[in-house]
Structure formats: C-alpha cells, structure tokens
N, C-alpha and C positions, 0 to 999 in steps of 0.2 A: 263637342258637348251636346248632350241631348236637349232638345227644346221641351219645355214644360215648366211647371212650377217647381221651385226648389223644395217645397213642402212634401211633394209626392215623388221623391226619388225612389228608384227601385229598391235600394238598400233599406230605406225607411219603410216601404210597403211590406218588405219581408217581415218586419217586426210586428205588423198589425195582424190581429186575428181576422177570421172571415167576416164576422159581424161588423167590425170596424171598417173593413174594406168595402162592404156593401153600403155603409153609411157614407164613406168618402165618395163612392160612386154616385150615390143619390145627389150629394152636394155638387159634384162636378157636372152632372146632367142638368141640374137646375141652373147652374151658372151658364152652361152652354145655351140653354133655352133663352135665358135673359140676354145673352150676348147676341144671339141670332135675332131676337126681337129688336134690340137696339140697332142692329145692322139694317134691318128692314125699314126702320123708321128714320134712318140717317143720323142716329145719335151716337153711334159707336165711334170711340176715339182711337182705340188701339186694335187694329185688325189682327195683329199678331197674337193677341190673347185668345182668339178663336182657335187658332192652330195649337196653342199650348194646352188648352183645355181638352181638345179632341185627343191629343196625345196622352194626357193624364188619364182619360177614360180608357183608352186602349191599353195603357200600362196596367191599370187596375184589373181590367178583364184578363189580361195575360197572366198576372199573378194568380188570380182565382182559377183560371183554367189549368195552369201548371200544377197547382195544389190538387186539383181534381184528378189529374192524370198521375200524380205521384212524383212529378219531376222536382217540385219544390216541397220541402217539408212543411207540415202543418204547424202552426204556431198556436199554442193554447195556454194563455196566461203565463207563459214563461217570462215574458218581459216584466209583468207586474210582480211576479215572485222575485225576480232579480232585483227590482227596485226596493222591494220590502227587505230583502237580505242586506242591501247596501245601507238602508236606513238603520237596520238593527246593528250592523257593524259600527256605523258612525255613533249611534247612541251608546254602545258598549265601550267604544274608545273614549267617548266623553266621560262616561262613568269611571273608567280606569284613571283618566287624567285627573278627575276631581278627587278620587281616592288618594292618588299620589300627592296631590297638593295638600290634602288634609293631613296625610302622614308626615309630610315635610314640616308642617307647622308644629 
C-alpha cells in the first residue's frame, strides 16, 4: 500500500482539474513547511507524516507532468457536469414518484 494521505490517492487526483491540483500542491507544501519547522524545534510528534506529505507532493507533480506530456487525459469540469447530471436525474425521479403518488390518490 502506498504511503501518503488517503485524501490524495492517485485515483482521486485523476478527477481533479489542474487548478485544483495546484491548490492541493500549495496546501501540501505549506504543511510540509510547518512539519519541518516543528521538527527543527523539537515539537513534531509524528515523523511519518513528513514522509507521507513528501509523497503526496511527488504524486501531485507526477499527475501534472503526465497531463503535460499527454500520458494522462486532461480533466475539465467533467466531474462537476457528472454531479449535475446525477442531481438532475435524482430530482426528475423524485418528480416522477410524486406524480405517481398523486395519480394513485
């Protein structure tokens, strides 16, 4: 099993667009800075977290580079559209169910 945070698995990173990946990269770098600072001052409790954050950063860089080279397909709001479609389907199913119950009355 890969070491790293469960929130940034490769499969999940595939669903993010490039802007979101850059945002996650900034968060991870900021966390790494804070962890290194804690380590230097002797306040760090879990040294394994350093390793996992470094791997998360490397994973994000890898996904960005693979998209740049065309190895991995670009994601452009497809995930958001899919969620919107699911919501529309659910609302239409609810409307149909409501109509069916009204007709039964």
